[in-house]
DRENDO-1510 file (C-alpha; in Angstrom, 1 decimal, always signed):
<recs>
REC; n; res; u; v; w
REC; 1; UNK; -3.1; +33.0; +5.4 .
REC; 2; UNK; -5.5; +30.2; +6.4 .
REC; 3; UNK; -4.5; +27.9; +9.3 .
REC; 4; UNK; -3.7; +24.3; +8.5 .
REC; 5; UNK; -6.4; +21.7; +8.9 .
REC; 6; UNK; -6.9; +19.7; +12.1 .
REC; 7; UNK; -4.3; +16.8; +11.7 .
REC; 8; UNK; -6.9; +14.2; +12.8 .
REC; 9; UNK; -9.4; +15.4; +10.2 .
REC; 10; UNK; -6.7; +15.1; +7.6 .
REC; 11; UNK; -5.8; +11.6; +8.8 .
REC; 12; UNK; -9.4; +10.4; +8.8 .
REC; 13; UNK; -10.1; +11.8; +5.3 .
REC; 14; UNK; -7.0; +10.2; +3.9 .
REC; 15; UNK; -7.9; +6.9; +5.7 .
REC; 16; UNK; -11.3; +6.9; +4.0 .
REC; 17; UNK; -9.8; +7.5; +0.6 .
REC; 18; UNK; -7.2; +4.8; +1.2 .
REC; 19; UNK; -9.8; +2.3; +2.2 .
REC; 20; UNK; -11.6; +2.8; -1.1 .
REC; 21; UNK; -8.2; +2.6; -2.8 .
REC; 22; UNK; -7.5; -0.9; -1.4 .
REC; 23; UNK; -11.1; -2.1; -1.8 .
REC; 24; UNK; -10.9; -1.3; -5.5 .
REC; 25; UNK; -7.8; -3.5; -5.7 .
REC; 26; UNK; -9.3; -6.4; -3.8 .
REC; 27; UNK; -12.7; -6.4; -5.5 .
REC; 28; UNK; -11.4; -8.4; -8.3 .
REC; 29; UNK; -10.0; -11.1; -5.9 .
REC; 30; UNK; -13.4; -11.5; -4.3 .
REC; 31; UNK; -15.2; -11.8; -7.7 .
REC; 32; UNK; -12.8; -14.2; -9.5 .
REC; 33; UNK; -15.5; -16.8; -10.0 .
REC; 34; UNK; -18.1; -14.7; -11.8 .
REC; 35; UNK; -15.6; -12.8; -13.8 .
REC; 36; UNK; -13.8; -16.0; -15.0 .
REC; 37; UNK; -17.2; -17.5; -15.9 .
REC; 38; UNK; -18.5; -14.5; -17.8 .
REC; 39; UNK; -15.3; -13.9; -19.9 .
REC; 40; UNK; -13.9; -17.4; -20.1 .
REC; 41; UNK; -10.4; -16.6; -18.7 .
REC; 42; UNK; -8.0; -18.7; -16.6 .
REC; 43; UNK; -5.8; -18.2; -13.6 .
REC; 44; UNK; -2.9; -16.7; -15.6 .
REC; 45; UNK; -5.2; -14.0; -17.0 .
REC; 46; UNK; -6.7; -13.3; -13.5 .
REC; 47; UNK; -3.2; -13.0; -12.1 .
REC; 48; UNK; -2.4; -10.6; -14.9 .
REC; 49; UNK; -5.4; -8.5; -14.0 .
REC; 50; UNK; -4.5; -8.5; -10.3 .
REC; 51; UNK; -0.9; -7.6; -10.9 .
REC; 52; UNK; +0.6; -6.4; -14.2 .
REC; 53; UNK; -2.5; -4.6; -15.6 .
REC; 54; UNK; -2.9; -2.6; -12.4 .
REC; 55; UNK; +0.8; -2.1; -11.6 .
REC; 56; UNK; +2.4; -1.1; -14.9 .
REC; 57; UNK; +1.4; +2.6; -15.1 .
REC; 58; UNK; +1.0; +2.8; -11.4 .
REC; 59; UNK; +4.8; +2.4; -11.1 .
REC; 60; UNK; +5.6; +4.5; -14.2 .
REC; 61; UNK; +3.5; +7.5; -13.1 .
REC; 62; UNK; +4.1; +7.3; -9.4 .
REC; 63; UNK; +7.4; +9.1; -9.5 .
REC; 64; UNK; +6.3; +12.0; -11.7 .
REC; 65; UNK; +3.2; +12.5; -9.5 .
REC; 66; UNK; +5.4; +12.5; -6.4 .
REC; 67; UNK; +8.0; +14.9; -7.8 .
REC; 68; UNK; +5.1; +17.2; -8.6 .
REC; 69; UNK; +3.8; +16.7; -5.1 .
REC; 70; UNK; +7.2; +17.9; -3.7 .
REC; 71; UNK; +6.7; +21.3; -5.4 .
REC; 72; UNK; +2.9; +21.8; -5.6 .
REC; 73; UNK; -0.3; +20.9; -3.8 .
REC; 74; UNK; -0.4; +17.3; -2.6 .
REC; 75; UNK; -4.1; +17.7; -1.7 .
REC; 76; UNK; -5.1; +18.5; -5.3 .
REC; 77; UNK; -3.0; +15.6; -6.7 .
REC; 78; UNK; -4.6; +13.2; -4.2 .
REC; 79; UNK; -8.1; +14.4; -5.0 .
REC; 80; UNK; -7.6; +14.2; -8.8 .
REC; 81; UNK; -6.2; +10.7; -8.5 .
REC; 82; UNK; -9.1; +9.5; -6.3 .
REC; 83; UNK; -11.6; +10.8; -8.9 .
REC; 84; UNK; -9.7; +9.1; -11.7 .
REC; 85; UNK; -9.3; +5.7; -10.1 .
REC; 86; UNK; -12.9; +5.7; -8.9 .
REC; 87; UNK; -14.1; +6.5; -12.5 .
REC; 88; UNK; -12.0; +3.6; -13.7 .
REC; 89; UNK; -13.5; +1.3; -11.1 .
REC; 90; UNK; -17.0; +2.2; -12.4 .
REC; 91; UNK; -15.6; +1.4; -15.9 .
REC; 92; UNK; -14.5; -2.0; -14.7 .
REC; 93; UNK; -18.1; -2.8; -14.0 .
REC; 94; UNK; -19.0; -1.8; -17.6 .
REC; 95; UNK; -16.3; -4.1; -19.2 .
REC; 96; UNK; -17.6; -6.2; -22.1 .
REC; 97; UNK; -14.6; -8.5; -22.5 .
REC; 98; UNK; -11.0; -9.2; -21.3 .
REC; 99; UNK; -9.5; -6.2; -23.3 .
REC; 100; UNK; -11.9; -3.6; -21.8 .
REC; 101; UNK; -11.5; -5.2; -18.4 .
REC; 102; UNK; -7.7; -4.9; -18.7 .
REC; 103; UNK; -7.8; -1.3; -19.8 .
REC; 104; UNK; -10.1; -0.4; -16.9 .
REC; 105; UNK; -7.6; -2.0; -14.5 .
REC; 106; UNK; -4.8; +0.0; -16.1 .
REC; 107; UNK; -6.7; +3.2; -15.5 .
REC; 108; UNK; -7.3; +2.3; -11.9 .
REC; 109; UNK; -3.5; +2.0; -11.5 .
REC; 110; UNK; -2.9; +5.4; -13.1 .
REC; 111; UNK; -5.3; +7.1; -10.6 .
REC; 112; UNK; -3.9; +5.2; -7.6 .
REC; 113; UNK; -0.3; +6.2; -8.5 .
REC; 114; UNK; -1.3; +9.7; -7.3 .
REC; 115; UNK; -2.1; +8.8; -3.7 .
REC; 116; UNK; +0.4; +6.9; -1.6 .
REC; 117; UNK; +3.6; +9.0; -1.7 .
REC; 118; UNK; +1.8; +12.4; -1.5 .
REC; 119; UNK; -0.4; +11.1; +1.4 .
REC; 120; UNK; +2.6; +10.0; +3.5 .
REC; 121; UNK; +4.4; +13.2; +2.7 .
REC; 122; UNK; +1.4; +15.2; +3.8 .
REC; 123; UNK; +1.0; +13.3; +7.0 .
REC; 124; UNK; +4.7; +13.9; +7.8 .
REC; 125; UNK; +4.0; +17.6; +7.8 .
REC; 126; UNK; +1.0; +17.2; +10.1 .
REC; 127; UNK; +2.6; +14.8; +12.6 .
REC; 128; UNK; +5.9; +15.0; +14.5 .
REC; 129; UNK; +8.4; +12.1; +14.0 .
REC; 130; UNK; +7.5; +10.6; +17.4 .
REC; 131; UNK; +3.8; +10.5; +16.5 .
REC; 132; UNK; +4.1; +9.3; +12.9 .
REC; 133; UNK; +4.2; +5.6; +13.8 .
REC; 134; UNK; +0.6; +5.8; +15.2 .
REC; 135; UNK; -0.5; +8.1; +12.3 .
REC; 136; UNK; +0.9; +5.7; +9.7 .
REC; 137; UNK; -0.6; +2.7; +11.5 .
REC; 138; UNK; -4.0; +4.3; +11.4 .
REC; 139; UNK; -3.6; +5.1; +7.7 .
REC; 140; UNK; -2.4; +1.5; +7.2 .
REC; 141; UNK; -5.7; +0.2; +8.6 .
REC; 142; UNK; -7.0; +0.9; +5.1 .
REC; 143; UNK; -5.2; -2.3; +3.8 .
REC; 144; UNK; -7.3; -4.5; +6.1 .
REC; 145; UNK; -10.6; -2.5; +6.0 .
REC; 146; UNK; -10.2; -2.3; +2.2 .
REC; 147; UNK; -9.5; -6.0; +2.0 .
REC; 148; UNK; -12.7; -6.8; +4.0 .
REC; 149; UNK; -14.7; -4.4; +1.8 .
REC; 150; UNK; -13.3; -5.9; -1.4 .
REC; 151; UNK; -13.3; -9.6; -0.6 .
REC; 152; UNK; -16.4; -9.7; +1.6 .
REC; 153; UNK; -18.4; -6.7; +0.5 .
REC; 154; UNK; -17.9; -7.3; -3.2 .
REC; 155; UNK; -19.3; -10.9; -3.2 .
REC; 156; UNK; -22.1; -9.8; -0.9 .
REC; 157; UNK; -23.2; -7.1; -3.3 .
REC; 158; UNK; -22.8; -9.6; -6.2 .
REC; 159; UNK; -25.0; -12.2; -4.4 .
REC; 160; UNK; -27.9; -9.7; -4.4 .
REC; 161; UNK; -27.3; -8.0; -7.7 .
REC; 162; UNK; -24.3; -8.9; -9.9 .
REC; 163; UNK; -20.5; -8.5; -9.9 .
REC; 164; UNK; -20.8; -5.3; -11.9 .
REC; 165; UNK; -22.8; -3.5; -9.2 .
REC; 166; UNK; -19.9; -4.1; -6.7 .
REC; 167; UNK; -17.6; -2.0; -8.9 .
REC; 168; UNK; -20.2; +0.6; -9.6 .
REC; 169; UNK; -20.9; +1.1; -5.9 .
REC; 170; UNK; -17.3; +1.4; -4.8 .
REC; 171; UNK; -16.5; +3.8; -7.6 .
REC; 172; UNK; -19.3; +6.1; -6.7 .
REC; 173; UNK; -18.1; +6.3; -3.1 .
REC; 174; UNK; -14.6; +7.2; -4.3 .
REC; 175; UNK; -15.9; +10.0; -6.4 .
REC; 176; UNK; -17.5; +11.6; -3.3 .
REC; 177; UNK; -14.4; +11.2; -1.3 .
REC; 178; UNK; -12.2; +12.9; -3.9 .
REC; 179; UNK; -14.4; +16.0; -3.5 .
REC; 180; UNK; -14.3; +15.7; +0.3 .
REC; 181; UNK; -10.5; +15.8; +0.2 .
REC; 182; UNK; -10.6; +19.3; -1.5 .
REC; 183; UNK; -13.1; +20.6; +1.0 .
REC; 184; UNK; -11.5; +19.2; +4.2 .
REC; 185; UNK; -7.7; +19.3; +3.8 .
REC; 186; UNK; -5.6; +22.4; +3.4 .
REC; 187; UNK; -2.1; +22.1; +2.0 .
REC; 188; UNK; +0.3; +22.9; +4.9 .
REC; 189; UNK; +2.8; +25.7; +4.6 .
REC; 190; UNK; +5.6; +23.4; +3.4 .
REC; 191; UNK; +3.8; +23.1; +0.1 .
REC; 192; UNK; +3.7; +26.9; -0.4 .
REC; 193; UNK; +7.3; +27.5; +0.5 .
REC; 194; UNK; +8.9; +24.6; -1.3 .
REC; 195; UNK; +6.7; +25.0; -4.4 .
REC; 196; UNK; +9.2; +27.8; -5.3 .
REC; 197; UNK; +12.3; +25.7; -4.7 .
REC; 198; UNK; +14.1; +24.2; -7.6 .
REC; 199; UNK; +13.6; +20.5; -7.8 .
REC; 200; UNK; +16.6; +18.2; -7.3 .
REC; 201; UNK; +17.4; +16.6; -10.7 .
REC; 202; UNK; +16.1; +13.1; -11.0 .
REC; 203; UNK; +19.4; +11.5; -11.9 .
REC; 204; UNK; +21.1; +13.2; -8.9 .
REC; 205; UNK; +18.3; +12.0; -6.6 .
REC; 206; UNK; +18.7; +8.5; -7.8 .
REC; 207; UNK; +22.4; +8.6; -7.2 .
REC; 208; UNK; +21.9; +9.8; -3.6 .
REC; 209; UNK; +19.5; +7.1; -2.8 .
REC; 210; UNK; +21.6; +4.4; -4.5 .
REC; 211; UNK; +24.4; +5.2; -2.1 .
REC; 212; UNK; +22.1; +4.7; +0.9 .
REC; 213; UNK; +22.2; +1.1; +2.1 .
REC; 214; UNK; +19.4; +1.7; +4.6 .
REC; 215; UNK; +17.1; +3.0; +1.9 .
REC; 216; UNK; +18.0; +0.1; -0.5 .
REC; 217; UNK; +17.7; -2.6; +2.1 .
REC; 218; UNK; +14.3; -1.3; +3.4 .
REC; 219; UNK; +13.1; -0.9; -0.2 .
REC; 220; UNK; +13.7; -4.6; -1.1 .
REC; 221; UNK; +12.6; -5.8; +2.3 .
REC; 222; UNK; +9.3; -4.0; +1.8 .
REC; 223; UNK; +9.0; -5.3; -1.7 .
REC; 224; UNK; +9.6; -8.9; -0.9 .
REC; 225; UNK; +7.4; -8.6; +2.2 .
REC; 226; UNK; +4.5; -7.3; +0.0 .
REC; 227; UNK; +5.2; -10.0; -2.6 .
REC; 228; UNK; +4.8; -12.7; +0.1 .
REC; 229; UNK; +1.7; -11.1; +1.8 .
REC; 230; UNK; -0.2; -10.0; -1.3 .
REC; 231; UNK; +0.2; -13.4; -3.1 .
REC; 232; UNK; -1.5; -15.0; -0.1 .
REC; 233; UNK; -4.0; -12.2; +0.4 .
REC; 234; UNK; -5.1; -12.3; -3.3 .
REC; 235; UNK; -5.0; -16.1; -3.8 .
REC; 236; UNK; -5.5; -17.5; -0.3 .
REC; 237; UNK; -9.3; -17.3; -0.4 .
REC; 238; UNK; -9.4; -18.9; -3.8 .
REC; 239; UNK; -7.2; -21.7; -2.5 .
REC; 240; UNK; -9.6; -22.4; +0.4 .
REC; 241; UNK; -12.6; -22.3; -2.0 .
REC; 242; UNK; -11.0; -25.0; -4.2 .
REC; 243; UNK; -9.4; -27.1; -1.5 .
REC; 244; UNK; -12.5; -27.5; +0.7 .
REC; 245; UNK; -15.3; -27.3; -1.9 .
REC; 246; UNK; -17.1; -24.5; +0.0 .
REC; 247; UNK; -19.3; -21.7; -1.2 .
REC; 248; UNK; -16.8; -19.0; -2.5 .
REC; 249; UNK; -18.8; -16.1; -1.1 .
REC; 250; UNK; -18.8; -17.6; +2.4 .
REC; 251; UNK; -15.2; -18.6; +2.3 .
REC; 252; UNK; -13.9; -15.2; +1.0 .
REC; 253; UNK; -16.1; -13.3; +3.5 .
REC; 254; UNK; -14.9; -15.4; +6.5 .
REC; 255; UNK; -11.3; -15.2; +5.4 .
REC; 256; UNK; -11.4; -11.4; +4.9 .
REC; 257; UNK; -13.0; -11.0; +8.4 .
REC; 258; UNK; -10.6; -13.3; +10.2 .
REC; 259; UNK; -7.4; -12.0; +8.5 .
REC; 260; UNK; -8.7; -8.4; +8.2 .
REC; 261; UNK; -9.9; -7.9; +11.7 .
REC; 262; UNK; -6.8; -9.4; +13.3 .
REC; 263; UNK; -4.7; -7.2; +10.9 .
REC; 264; UNK; -6.5; -4.1; +12.2 .
REC; 265; UNK; -5.6; -4.9; +15.7 .
REC; 266; UNK; -2.0; -5.8; +14.8 .
REC; 267; UNK; -1.6; -2.5; +12.9 .
REC; 268; UNK; -2.7; -0.4; +15.8 .
REC; 269; UNK; -0.6; -2.3; +18.3 .
REC; 270; UNK; +2.4; -2.1; +16.0 .
REC; 271; UNK; +2.0; +1.6; +15.5 .
REC; 272; UNK; +1.9; +2.3; +19.3 .
REC; 273; UNK; +4.8; +0.0; +20.0 .
REC; 274; UNK; +6.8; +1.5; +17.1 .
REC; 275; UNK; +6.3; +5.0; +18.5 .
REC; 276; UNK; +7.4; +3.9; +22.0 .
REC; 277; UNK; +10.6; +2.2; +20.7 .
REC; 278; UNK; +11.3; +5.1; +18.3 .
REC; 279; UNK; +11.7; +7.4; +21.4 .
REC; 280; UNK; +14.7; +5.2; +22.3 .
REC; 281; UNK; +16.2; +5.0; +18.9 .
REC; 282; UNK; +15.1; +5.0; +15.3 .
REC; 283; UNK; +16.7; +1.7; +14.6 .
REC; 284; UNK; +13.9; -0.1; +16.4 .
REC; 285; UNK; +10.9; +0.5; +14.0 .
REC; 286; UNK; +12.7; -1.4; +11.2 .
REC; 287; UNK; +13.9; -4.1; +13.5 .
REC; 288; UNK; +10.4; -4.6; +14.8 .
REC; 289; UNK; +9.2; -4.8; +11.2 .
REC; 290; UNK; +11.7; -7.5; +10.4 .
REC; 291; UNK; +10.7; -9.6; +13.4 .
REC; 292; UNK; +7.0; -9.3; +12.5 .
REC; 293; UNK; +7.6; -10.2; +8.9 .
REC; 294; UNK; +9.4; -13.4; +9.8 .
REC; 295; UNK; +6.7; -14.5; +12.2 .
REC; 296; UNK; +3.9; -13.6; +9.8 .
REC; 297; UNK; +5.5; -15.5; +6.9 .
REC; 298; UNK; +5.5; -18.6; +9.1 .
REC; 299; UNK; +1.8; -18.1; +9.9 .
REC; 300; UNK; +0.6; -17.7; +6.3 .
REC; 301; UNK; +2.6; -20.8; +5.3 .
REC; 302; UNK; +0.7; -22.7; +8.0 .
REC; 303; UNK; -2.6; -21.3; +6.9 .
REC; 304; UNK; -1.9; -22.4; +3.3 .
REC; 305; UNK; -1.2; -26.0; +4.3 .
REC; 306; UNK; -4.0; -26.3; +6.9 .
REC; 307; UNK; -6.0; -29.5; +6.6 .
REC; 308; UNK; -9.4; -27.8; +7.0 .
REC; 309; UNK; -10.9; -24.4; +6.5 .
REC; 310; UNK; -11.3; -24.0; +10.3 .
REC; 311; UNK; -7.6; -24.5; +10.9 .
REC; 312; UNK; -6.8; -22.1; +8.0 .
REC; 313; UNK; -9.0; -19.4; +9.6 .
REC; 314; UNK; -7.3; -20.0; +12.9 .
REC; 315; UNK; -3.8; -19.6; +11.4 .
REC; 316; UNK; -5.0; -16.4; +9.6 .
REC; 317; UNK; -5.5; -14.7; +13.0 .
REC; 318; UNK; -1.9; -14.7; +14.1 .
REC; 319; UNK; -0.9; -14.0; +10.5 .
REC; 320; UNK; -3.0; -10.8; +10.7 .
REC; 321; UNK; -1.8; -9.8; +14.2 .
REC; 322; UNK; +1.9; -10.4; +13.3 .
REC; 323; UNK; +1.8; -9.0; +9.8 .
REC; 324; UNK; -0.7; -6.3; +10.5 .
REC; 325; UNK; +1.7; -3.5; +11.0 .
REC; 326; UNK; +5.1; -4.4; +9.7 .
REC; 327; UNK; +4.9; -1.9; +6.9 .
REC; 328; UNK; +4.5; +0.9; +9.5 .
REC; 329; UNK; +8.1; +0.5; +10.9 .
REC; 330; UNK; +9.7; +0.7; +7.4 .
REC; 331; UNK; +7.5; +3.7; +6.3 .
REC; 332; UNK; +8.1; +5.6; +9.6 .
REC; 333; UNK; +11.8; +5.0; +9.3 .
REC; 334; UNK; +11.8; +6.1; +5.7 .
REC; 335; UNK; +10.0; +9.4; +6.4 .
REC; 336; UNK; +12.5; +10.0; +9.3 .
REC; 337; UNK; +15.5; +9.5; +7.0 .
REC; 338; UNK; +14.3; +11.6; +4.1 .
REC; 339; UNK; +14.7; +15.4; +3.9 .
REC; 340; UNK; +11.3; +17.1; +3.3 .
REC; 341; UNK; +12.4; +18.6; +0.0 .
REC; 342; UNK; +12.8; +15.1; -1.6 .
REC; 343; UNK; +10.4; +13.2; +0.6 .
REC; 344; UNK; +7.5; +12.5; -1.8 .
REC; 345; UNK; +9.8; +11.7; -4.8 .
REC; 346; UNK; +12.0; +9.4; -2.8 .
REC; 347; UNK; +9.0; +7.7; -1.3 .
REC; 348; UNK; +7.5; +7.2; -4.8 .
REC; 349; UNK; +10.8; +5.6; -6.0 .
REC; 350; UNK; +10.7; +3.3; -2.9 .
REC; 351; UNK; +7.1; +2.4; -3.6 .
REC; 352; UNK; +7.8; +1.9; -7.4 .
REC; 353; UNK; +10.2; -1.0; -6.7 .
REC; 354; UNK; +8.1; -2.5; -3.9 .
REC; 355; UNK; +5.0; -2.3; -6.0 .
REC; 356; UNK; +6.7; -4.0; -8.9 .
REC; 357; UNK; +7.8; -6.8; -6.7 .
REC; 358; UNK; +4.7; -7.1; -4.5 .
REC; 359; UNK; +1.7; -6.3; -6.8 .
REC; 360; UNK; +3.2; -7.1; -10.2 .
REC; 361; UNK; +5.3; -10.2; -9.6 .
REC; 362; UNK; +3.4; -11.7; -6.6 .
REC; 363; UNK; -0.2; -12.2; -7.9 .
REC; 364; UNK; +0.9; -12.8; -11.5 .
REC; 365; UNK; +3.6; -15.4; -10.6 .
REC; 366; UNK; +1.3; -17.2; -8.3 .
REC; 367; UNK; -1.4; -17.5; -11.0 .
REC; 368; UNK; +1.1; -18.5; -13.7 .
REC; 369; UNK; +2.7; -21.2; -11.5 .
REC; 370; UNK; -0.8; -22.5; -10.5 .
REC; 371; UNK; -1.9; -22.7; -14.2 .
REC; 372; UNK; +1.4; -24.4; -15.1 .
REC; 373; UNK; +1.0; -27.0; -12.4 .
REC; 374; UNK; -2.6; -27.9; -13.1 .
REC; 375; UNK; -5.3; -25.3; -12.0 .
REC; 376; UNK; -6.5; -27.3; -9.0 .
REC; 377; UNK; -6.1; -26.7; -5.3 .
REC; 378; UNK; -2.9; -28.7; -5.1 .
REC; 379; UNK; -1.3; -26.6; -7.9 .
REC; 380; UNK; -2.3; -23.3; -6.3 .
REC; 381; UNK; -1.0; -24.4; -2.9 .
REC; 382; UNK; +2.4; -25.3; -4.4 .
REC; 383; UNK; +2.5; -22.0; -6.2 .
REC; 384; UNK; +1.9; -20.1; -2.9 .
REC; 385; UNK; +4.5; -22.3; -1.2 .
REC; 386; UNK; +7.0; -21.1; -3.8 .
REC; 387; UNK; +6.2; -17.4; -3.4 .
REC; 388; UNK; +5.4; -16.9; +0.3 .
REC; 389; UNK; +8.9; -17.7; +1.7 .
REC; 390; UNK; +10.2; -14.5; +0.1 .
REC; 391; UNK; +8.9; -13.0; +3.4 .
REC; 392; UNK; +11.9; -14.5; +5.2 .
REC; 393; UNK; +14.3; -12.7; +2.8 .
REC; 394; UNK; +12.4; -9.5; +3.5 .
REC; 395; UNK; +12.9; -10.0; +7.3 .
REC; 396; UNK; +16.7; -10.4; +6.9 .
REC; 397; UNK; +17.0; -7.2; +4.7 .
REC; 398; UNK; +14.9; -5.2; +7.1 .
REC; 399; UNK; +17.1; -6.1; +10.0 .
REC; 400; UNK; +20.2; -5.2; +8.0 .
REC; 401; UNK; +18.7; -1.8; +7.2 .
REC; 402; UNK; +18.3; -0.8; +10.9 .
REC; 403; UNK; +22.0; -0.4; +11.6 .
REC; 404; UNK; +22.5; +2.2; +8.9 .
REC; 405; UNK; +19.5; +4.5; +9.5 .
REC; 406; UNK; +21.2; +7.4; +11.4 .
REC; 407; UNK; +24.3; +7.4; +9.2 .
REC; 408; UNK; +22.3; +7.4; +6.0 .
REC; 409; UNK; +19.9; +10.0; +7.3 .
REC; 410; UNK; +22.9; +12.3; +8.0 .
REC; 411; UNK; +24.4; +11.6; +4.6 .
REC; 412; UNK; +21.1; +12.5; +2.7 .
REC; 413; UNK; +20.7; +15.7; +4.7 .
REC; 414; UNK; +24.3; +16.7; +4.1 .
REC; 415; UNK; +24.0; +16.0; +0.4 .
REC; 416; UNK; +20.9; +18.2; +0.1 .
REC; 417; UNK; +22.5; +21.0; +2.2 .
REC; 418; UNK; +25.5; +21.0; -0.3 .
REC; 419; UNK; +23.0; +21.8; -3.0 .
REC; 420; UNK; +21.1; +24.9; -1.7 .
REC; 421; UNK; +18.1; +26.3; -3.4 .
REC; 422; UNK; +18.1; +29.8; -4.9 .
REC; 423; UNK; +19.2; +32.1; -2.0 .
REC; 424; UNK; +16.3; +34.5; -2.8 .
REC; 425; UNK; +13.9; +31.6; -2.3 .
REC; 426; UNK; +15.6; +29.9; +0.6 .
REC; 427; UNK; +14.5; +32.3; +3.3 .
REC; 428; UNK; +13.4; +30.6; +6.6 .
REC; 429; UNK; +9.8; +29.5; +6.6 .
REC; 430; UNK; +7.4; +31.5; +8.9 .
REC; 431; UNK; +6.4; +29.8; +12.1 .
REC; 432; UNK; +3.5; +27.3; +11.8 .
REC; 433; UNK; +0.1; +28.3; +13.1 .
REC; 434; UNK; -0.2; +26.9; +16.7 .
REC; 435; UNK; -1.9; +23.5; +16.8 .
REC; 436; UNK; -1.5; +22.6; +13.1 .
REC; 437; UNK; +1.0; +19.7; +13.9 .
REC; 438; UNK; +0.8; +17.0; +16.6 .
</recs>
């Protein structure tokens, strides 16, 4: 039997794939101007392309993909999803009208549904609980590197060629990375053993999770936090372009760099601090997330109301530092709570709700409110002011979750132990090859 891959090679490969994943999402936000001009669409339609068109099948298919990942090869699922969403990104650059543009975005969502839950489950088999905070933080860097690549790189490519070339270039990179995943990552032994184990019925899994307050509180905290942050991340650069009558390429590139680079630093610092506090107690990662969420929400509100682009950029720096890693605490706590046999499916359910709130409601509601109130900078600022404060509710829910982590973890493990697998299949797993987990 082949040894598992080096954990750091696995992490770097998944990070590269996730960067492209996020860049594909943010490309459209960096190219709002030329896309609106070519197809004659308004803010509401753009908000729909950012949110509902992408999210709909992403959410519907995320759980089936994850349940499959709990029993089969997560590596193959991730690679196939990467190839699919990258092909759809190339198709976005071939769109001839609003309908084909929408269909391409839907296809991007289908492919991306195969990545997040299997990737976090895979890393959980390669890294011990006290090291997962740093591993998840490194993977989470993709959100900021991808934002920079999409919001700054996309307009830069469009300035020299056209907006279509940005989609073609990013899609081609993704196709290459999908093949690299198959070559560089081996499925750890968990996949081979548990592939034979009967899956927990979906209805029973939902009932278990519905009786876990920590799971539910973290799920909605994560969702409202993403709703607040993504609304600002998608529409903030457009607000500054309209408010200060500046070149959109320069504004979006500067914003992506200020917010993205500070977010990178914040993500790494959060991951290291989360791991240190987790050694004391696993209540601390989610509490740390709650505190960071509250502070980051204040910072992005200040940035939205800044009187000049210079002040907006300054406020984006603490927003990135404070908000750069809050997701890590929730995700590390979630993986700690969940038994391995239901980890990917439960993570996918968690992400389905959070994605609906964050990536469906956030961008679409902001665009719709802006169009209702008048299309201009003042209307967009008021729309963001209505949506961003959901981050404060997220912080309260995250803090409430922390006190139930250990009790709910024990309850989930007890529930699963009361439903054993086939005794012929439930033999102890052989020892791992030395060095395959850090």
